[in-house]
C-alpha positions as CSV (number, residue, x, y, z in Angstrom):
1,Q,0.0,0.0,0.0
2,D,2.9,2.4,0.8
3,A,4.4,1.7,-2.7
4,I,1.0,2.4,-4.3
5,D,0.6,5.6,-2.4
6,R,4.1,6.8,-3.3
7,K,3.5,5.9,-7.0
8,E,0.2,7.8,-7.1
9,K,1.7,10.8,-5.4
10,R,4.6,11.0,-7.9
11,S,2.2,10.6,-10.8
12,E,-0.2,13.3,-9.6
13,T,2.7,15.7,-8.9
14,F,4.1,15.1,-12.4
15,K,0.7,15.6,-14.1
16,T,0.1,18.8,-12.2
17,A,3.5,20.2,-13.2
18,V,2.6,20.0,-16.8
19,H,-0.8,21.6,-16.3
20,G,-2.8,18.5,-16.8
21,L,-0.8,17.1,-19.7
22,E,-0.4,13.3,-19.2
23,T,3.3,12.8,-20.0
24,D,4.1,9.8,-17.8
25,T,2.9,7.3,-20.4
26,P,3.1,3.8,-18.9
27,A,5.5,1.6,-20.6
28,L,4.8,-2.0,-21.5
29,K,6.6,-4.7,-19.6
30,T,9.1,-6.6,-21.7
31,E,7.0,-9.8,-21.7
32,E,4.0,-7.8,-23.1
33,L,5.8,-6.5,-26.2
34,G,3.8,-7.6,-29.2
35,R,1.1,-9.2,-27.1
36,R,-0.7,-6.0,-26.1
37,A,-1.2,-2.8,-28.0
38,P,1.0,0.0,-26.5
39,Q,-0.1,3.4,-25.5
40,W,1.6,5.8,-27.9
41,V,3.8,8.6,-26.7
42,R,2.2,11.8,-28.2
43,D,4.1,13.5,-31.0
44,N,4.0,17.0,-29.4
45,L,5.8,15.7,-26.3
46,V,9.0,14.8,-28.2
47,T,11.4,16.8,-30.3
48,M,14.0,14.0,-30.9
49,C,14.0,10.3,-31.7
50,M,13.5,8.3,-28.4
51,R,16.1,5.8,-29.6
52,C,18.9,7.5,-31.5
53,R,18.3,11.0,-29.9
54,E,18.5,12.8,-33.3
55,P,16.2,15.9,-33.5
56,F,13.2,15.6,-35.7
57,N,12.5,18.0,-38.6
58,A,9.8,18.3,-41.2
59,I,11.7,17.0,-44.2
60,T,14.5,14.6,-43.5
61,R,13.7,13.2,-40.1
62,R,10.0,12.6,-39.5
63,R,8.2,11.1,-36.6
64,H,7.0,7.5,-36.5
65,H,5.6,5.2,-33.8
66,C,6.9,1.8,-32.9
67,R,3.8,-0.4,-32.9
68,A,5.3,-2.6,-30.2
69,C,6.5,-0.2,-27.5
70,G,4.7,3.1,-28.6
71,Y,7.9,5.2,-28.7
72,V,8.2,8.1,-31.1
73,V,11.2,7.2,-33.4
74,C,12.7,8.4,-36.7
75,A,12.4,6.4,-40.0
76,R,15.9,5.1,-39.6
77,C,15.2,3.6,-36.1
78,S,11.8,2.2,-37.2
79,D,12.9,0.6,-40.5
80,Y,12.1,-2.8,-39.2
81,R,9.0,-5.2,-39.4
82,A,7.9,-7.8,-36.9
83,E,4.8,-9.9,-36.3
84,L,2.7,-8.6,-33.5
85,Q,0.4,-11.0,-31.7
86,Y,-2.2,-8.3,-30.7
87,D,-2.6,-7.5,-34.5
88,G,-3.2,-11.0,-35.7
89,N,0.5,-11.7,-36.2
90,R,0.7,-9.2,-39.0
91,L,3.9,-7.4,-39.8
92,N,4.1,-4.0,-38.2
93,R,6.7,-1.1,-38.1
94,V,8.8,-1.5,-35.0
95,C,12.0,0.1,-33.6
96,Q,15.3,-1.7,-33.6
97,E,15.2,-2.7,-30.0
98,C,11.8,-4.3,-30.3
99,Y,12.7,-6.0,-33.5
100,I,15.7,-7.7,-31.9
101,F,13.6,-8.8,-28.9
102,L,10.6,-10.0,-30.9
103,T,12.5,-11.8,-33.7
104,G,15.7,-12.8,-32.0
105,H,17.7,-11.5,-35.0
106,T,20.8,-9.3,-34.6
107,V,21.4,-6.1,-36.4
108,L,24.8,-5.2,-37.8
109,E,24.7,-1.6,-36.7
110,D,25.6,-1.1,-33.1
111,R,24.6,2.2,-31.5
112,E,25.3,1.1,-28.0
113,G,29.0,2.0,-28.4
114,K,28.2,5.7,-28.4
115,H,29.5,7.5,-25.3
116,K,26.6,8.7,-23.1
117,G,27.3,12.1,-21.6
118,I,25.9,14.0,-18.7
119,L,22.9,15.2,-20.8
120,E,21.8,11.6,-21.7
121,K,19.0,11.4,-19.2
122,G,15.4,11.0,-20.2
123,A,13.1,13.9,-19.2
124,A,10.2,11.7,-18.0
125,E,12.4,9.4,-15.9
126,V,14.3,12.4,-14.3
127,S,11.1,14.4,-13.8
128,S,9.4,11.5,-11.9
129,R,12.1,11.8,-9.2
130,S,12.9,15.4,-9.3
131,L,13.1,18.2,-6.7
132,L,11.2,20.4,-9.1
133,C,10.2,20.2,-12.8
134,S,8.0,22.3,-15.0
135,S,7.8,24.3,-18.2
136,L,9.7,27.6,-18.2
137,Q,11.0,30.1,-20.7
138,L,14.7,31.0,-20.8
139,L,14.9,34.5,-22.2
140,D,17.6,35.9,-24.5
141,K,19.9,38.8,-23.6
142,N,17.4,41.5,-24.6
143,G,14.6,39.8,-22.6
144,K,12.1,39.8,-25.4
145,G,12.5,36.3,-26.9
146,G,13.9,33.1,-25.8
147,T,13.5,29.3,-25.6
148,R,10.6,27.6,-23.9
149,G,11.3,24.1,-22.6
150,W,11.0,21.6,-19.9
151,F,13.3,22.4,-16.8
152,V,14.3,19.8,-14.2
153,I,16.4,19.7,-11.0
154,P,16.9,15.9,-10.4
155,Q,17.0,14.4,-6.9
156,D,20.1,12.4,-7.8
157,D,21.9,15.5,-9.3
158,P,20.4,18.4,-7.3
159,L,23.1,21.0,-8.1
160,V,22.4,21.0,-11.8
161,L,19.5,22.4,-13.9
162,Y,18.6,20.3,-16.9
163,I,16.8,21.9,-19.9
164,Y,14.8,19.7,-22.3
165,A,12.9,20.9,-25.4
166,A,9.9,18.7,-24.5
167,P,8.8,16.7,-21.4
168,Q,9.3,13.3,-23.0
169,D,12.6,13.9,-24.7
170,V,15.3,11.3,-24.0
171,R,18.1,13.8,-23.9
172,A,18.6,17.3,-22.4
173,H,19.9,19.9,-24.8
174,T,21.8,21.8,-22.1
175,S,22.5,22.0,-18.4
176,I,23.4,24.8,-15.9
177,P,25.5,24.0,-12.8
178,L,23.7,26.0,-10.1
179,L,26.3,26.0,-7.3
180,G,27.5,29.5,-6.5
181,Y,24.8,31.4,-8.5
182,R,22.7,34.2,-6.9
183,V,18.9,34.0,-7.4
184,K,17.4,37.4,-8.1
185,D,13.8,38.4,-8.1
186,L,12.6,40.8,-10.8
187,P,9.5,43.1,-10.5
188,Q,6.4,41.8,-12.2
189,S,5.6,43.7,-15.3
190,D,2.9,43.2,-17.9
191,S,1.9,40.0,-16.0
192,R,5.3,38.5,-16.6
193,H,6.8,36.5,-13.7
194,L,10.6,37.0,-14.1
195,F,13.6,35.9,-12.1
196,Q,17.3,35.5,-12.7
197,L,20.4,33.5,-12.0
198,A,23.6,35.5,-11.9
199,Q,27.3,34.8,-11.3
200,S,30.5,36.6,-12.5
201,G,28.8,38.4,-15.3
202,Q,26.8,35.4,-16.5
203,V,23.1,36.1,-16.2
204,Y,20.1,33.8,-17.0
205,T,16.6,35.3,-17.1
206,F,13.6,33.0,-16.7
207,L,9.9,33.5,-17.3
208,A,7.4,31.4,-15.3
209,D,3.7,31.0,-16.0
210,T,2.6,32.0,-12.5
211,E,3.9,33.9,-9.5
212,E,3.6,30.8,-7.4
213,L,5.6,28.7,-9.8
214,K,8.2,31.4,-10.0
215,R,8.6,31.4,-6.1
216,R,9.0,27.6,-6.1
217,W,11.8,27.8,-8.7
218,M,13.5,30.6,-6.8
219,R,13.5,28.5,-3.6
220,A,14.7,25.4,-5.3
221,M,17.5,27.2,-7.2
222,A,18.6,29.1,-4.1
223,R,19.0,25.8,-2.2
224,S,21.0,24.2,-5.0
225,A,23.1,27.4,-5.4
226,A,24.0,27.1,-1.7
227,G,24.9,23.5,-2.0
228,I,21.9,22.3,0.0
229,T,21.0,18.8,-1.3
230,H,18.8,17.6,1.6
231,P,16.2,19.2,3.8
232,E,18.3,18.5,6.9
233,D,21.2,20.4,5.4
234,E,18.9,23.5,5.1
235,E,17.9,23.2,8.7
236,E,21.6,23.0,9.8
237,N,22.4,26.1,7.8
238,A,19.5,28.0,9.4
239,D,20.9,27.1,12.8
């Protein structure tokens, strides 16, 4: 019952953070692949292939769904066919990993040899066990435009801010080490909820959707900037 309660709490927290968008799509168990129809990951939650991590574009790299696991993948990573039991054992488009599992065949190309860097953490997985995650906008230097994305401070890496283009991406496009930064509040203007990170001439300006979300991010970033990784550390510093 404790495990069920914790799972439900994490799920509800994650759904609330994305304003009702259901991003924590349940994955099929390995033994269910091909036997049960998967729940597809929605196209608008992904900006890159969930297998090879290459960004999608409208012309050369289009989105496809693996009919076995439901992942959004590019044409190259889904250029395989396998019989699926839930579809009357007809051949369906599947990704490379599902093809290998379902058919037992090997593939000459090996992508597992690629080095996985610090950014190679899936947004959904990291968000489900994060200190804070939500959509924010990182403004450019003139404060007028910028990049909107999915921002996460992971529990297991609480001194770093990860920035994803979408909440189901399998790779962050950048990260900001928070230690040593100052968190600065900016006056609300034109209903814009702004705050900044500043250190040695480097300034990042963020735009939150609400004042309450802004305050939550300021508190979380201030703790990380001070090197506070656990609540008990914060209590000791206060003493």
